[in-house]
N, C-alpha and C positions, 0 to 999 in steps of 0.2 A: 510194705513194711509192717502192716498190722497182722500179717499171717503168723507172726511169732513175736508178740509184742514185748519189747523191752524198753518202752518209753520212760517209765519211771524206775525208781530204785527197787521196786518189788521184782522187776524182771519176770513177770508171770509166764511169759512165753506161750500165751494162749493165742489161738487163731481167731482174732476178732472179726475177720472177714467172713467166717462161717457162723457168726453169732455167738461164739464163745466169749465169756467175760471173765476177767480176773478180779483182783482186789478192788479195782475202781468201779466195777460193774458197768463198764462202757463197752459197746460194740463198735462197729466201724462207722456208725452214724454220729453226727454232731448232735448233742442234746443240750438245749439252751432253756433256761428258766425265765430269764428277764433281760431286756435291754432298756436302759433308761439313763437320763441325765442325773448324776449323783452329786449332791452338793456337800457331802459330809466326809470326803476324804481329806487328807492333809491340804492346807491352803494352796500349796504350790502344785497340787494335782487337780483339785476341784476348781480353783479360781472363782471368777464371778459367774461363769456360764455352766459350770458343772462338768464332771468327768463322764465321758460316754461309756458307761459300764455295760459289759456283757457278762451276765452271770451264767456260767456253764453248769450243767447238772452233773451230779456224781462227784467223787473225790477219791484220791488214793490214800487218805488217812481216815480214821474213824474216831474223831475227837468227841469225847463225852460231852463237851461243853459247847459244841458248835452252835452258833447263833443262827446259822442258815441250814439247820439239819434237814429240813424238809427238802431242800435242794440237794445238799451234799450227800446225805445218808439215805433219804427215802426216794431220791431220783425224780423229784417233781420237775416237769419241764416238757418240752416237745422237740421232736427231731426236725432238723433243718438241713438243707444242703450247703455245700461250700459256696455256691453262688448266692444263696440267700444270706449267708453270713457276710459275704462281701458287700451285699446291698445294705445290710444293717450298719456296717462301718460307714458307708457313704451317707446314709440317713442321719447318723449321729453327727457327722461333720456338718451336714446341712442345717442341723439344729444348733450349730455353733458350739458343739462340745469342744472342750480344751484338748482332749485326747481320746483315744480308744483304750479302754481299761478292761483287760481280759482277766476275769476273776475265776480262779481255779481252772486254768486252761490246760494243765499238763496232759490230760488224757487225749486231747484233740490237737496236739502240736502240729502233726502233719497236715491236717485239714486247715488249721489256722494259717499256716504258711501259704497254702494255696489261695486262701481267701484274701490274704494281704496282697499277694501278687495281683489278683484280679482287681481289688479295690484301688491299688496304686495306679494300675493302668487306666482306671476310670476316674482318677483325680484325687485320690486320698492323699492328704499331705500332713495331717496332724500326727503327733507322736503316738506310738504304740506302747502301752504300759502292760507289763507282764506281772500280774498280781497273784503270787503263788505261796503255798505253804513251805516251799523250798525242799520238799522231798523229791529232788530231781537228780538225774544223772548228768554228769558233765557232758556226755555225748549229746544228750538232748538239748542242753543249753547251747552247745556249739552250733546245732542246727539253726538256732534262732539268731545267730550273728548276722546283723544287717537288716533284720526284720523287726527287732525290738529296740526301742529307743530308751525306755526307762524300765529298770527292773525294780520291783517292789516285793521282795521276799519277806516272809514272816519267819524270823528265827525264834522258834517256840521254846525249845528245850536245850539245856546243857547236859543234863543227866539222862542217860539212856533208859534207866529204870523209870524215870518220870514220864518219858515219852511213851514207853510201853503201857504204863498204868493208865494214862489219859487218852492215848491215841492209838493203842495197839500197833505200835511201830517199833522196829528194831533199827539200831545204828542210825538214829535220826541225826544226831549232832555231827558226826563225821561226814555223813552224806550231804547234809544241808550246807555245811561250811565249805566243802569242796565246790559245790554248785555255786555258792555265793561268790567265791573267789573267781570263778569263771565269768560270772556276771560282771564283776568289777573289771576284769581284764577286757571285756568287750566295751563297756560304756563309761567306766571311770567315775570320777566325782561328779556331782550334779552340776549341770549348766542351766542357769536360769536366765530368762529374758528380762527386758526392762520392766515388765509388769510383775516379776517375781514368779513366773510360771516355769516349772521344770520342763526342759526340752530334751534333756538326755541325762543319764546317770543312774546311780544306785542309791536307793533309800531302803534301809532295813527297819522293819516293824518288829515290835515285841509286845505281846500282851502279858501283863502281870497277873499271875494267878494267886489267889489267897493260899496261905500256908506254904508258899513256894518262893519266898523272897530270895533265898540263896540261889535258886535256879536263875532268877532274873539277874542277879548281880554277876553271876558267872557268864551269862550271855553277853551282857554289856561289857564286861572286862575283855572277853574274846574280841569283840568288835574293836575296842580301843587298842588292843595289843597286836592285831593282825591286819587291820585295814587303814587306809588313809584317814587322817583326822578330819578331813573335809567332807567325807561322805555324810549323808543325812541319816539320823536315827529317829524313829518315831516310837515313843513309849506310850502304850495305851492303858487307860484305866477303866475301860468300858466293860470289863468282865461282869457278867451276872450269871447265876446258875440257871441253865436251861437244859433241855433234852435229858441225857442220862446223868448230868452233873448233879441234878437234884437228889440223886440217890447215893452220892459219894460224899461222906462226911468231911473229907478234906477240902472239897471245893464247892460245897453246897451253900455258899454265902458270897456276898460281894466283898471287895477289899475293905479293910478298915483304914481309917485315916492314918493310923500309926504305921501300917504296912506301906502305904503309898508314900508317906513322907520319908520312910527309910530308903525307898528306891530313889526318890527325888534327890535326897542328900547324897546318895552313892553316885548317882548319875553326874551331879555337879562336881563331885570329887574327882571323877575321871577326866574332867576338862575336855570333853568332846566339844567340837566347835559348832556343829550345826544340827538342827533337828527340831522336833516338836515333842511336847509332853501334854497329855490331856489333863484337863481339870477333873478332879474327883468330885462327883456330886450328881445332881439330877441331870445336868446337861452332859450326857456321857460322850458326846461326839464333838465337844468344843475343844479346840486346840489352842494352846499357848505357844506361839512361834518362837523359835530361836532361843533354846536354853543356853 
């Protein structure tokens, strides 16, 4: 399938089996930067033991403000086999991880599916989280049906001109929202266990950018108008200027208190039922549950 790659919405059609690379800069090998227990996801994802994150190298977006740019843009990481990835999943489970959290996985969907098959045959039972920028094709998301338990897409942009300005991406909103609808069709609203841990379902993330408050409002309004009121939404205040964002005067600062309060008030006015909103301040990854 990688001899004419159409995994993501770029549909580069390069032959990755022959070492060609498209927009994501990935060949046919899995490239991974880090596997660890991560305690700073949303509470229903991290829990007490942490989420078993696997950070994949490279990305199909080029976000100016990426906080993991050394991994996503500069390709930091090492190549591993499908069998090694399956073993990492099992090792995370043995460390009592709440789930397997696949971070920026799109480029490696085919290999990930094979690794999940192997790991499940070897006793993997914890949920699989697909943690994505949402620039996905519906066809690729359909391939994941039955392999992914929790979809965790980031709906970044409502305005296509904003998406192009900050991430060099075209048709982001229509592409991402169609993919998110398919994710919802597969897993539905979140199902939590008695300890408040998500076992299945959709949660949409949105990072608020400075000077782009209307973009955030439109993203949240789309969620309210188009999806079940019981899905979870996670609104993030953790933005800070890094990588190329330092050189862009529209996003070369953190959010102001006034900006974030405007988003908070708008969020409450939408009367969405479930989710998280981060505190604005020094503790950038502290979540306040259930707005």
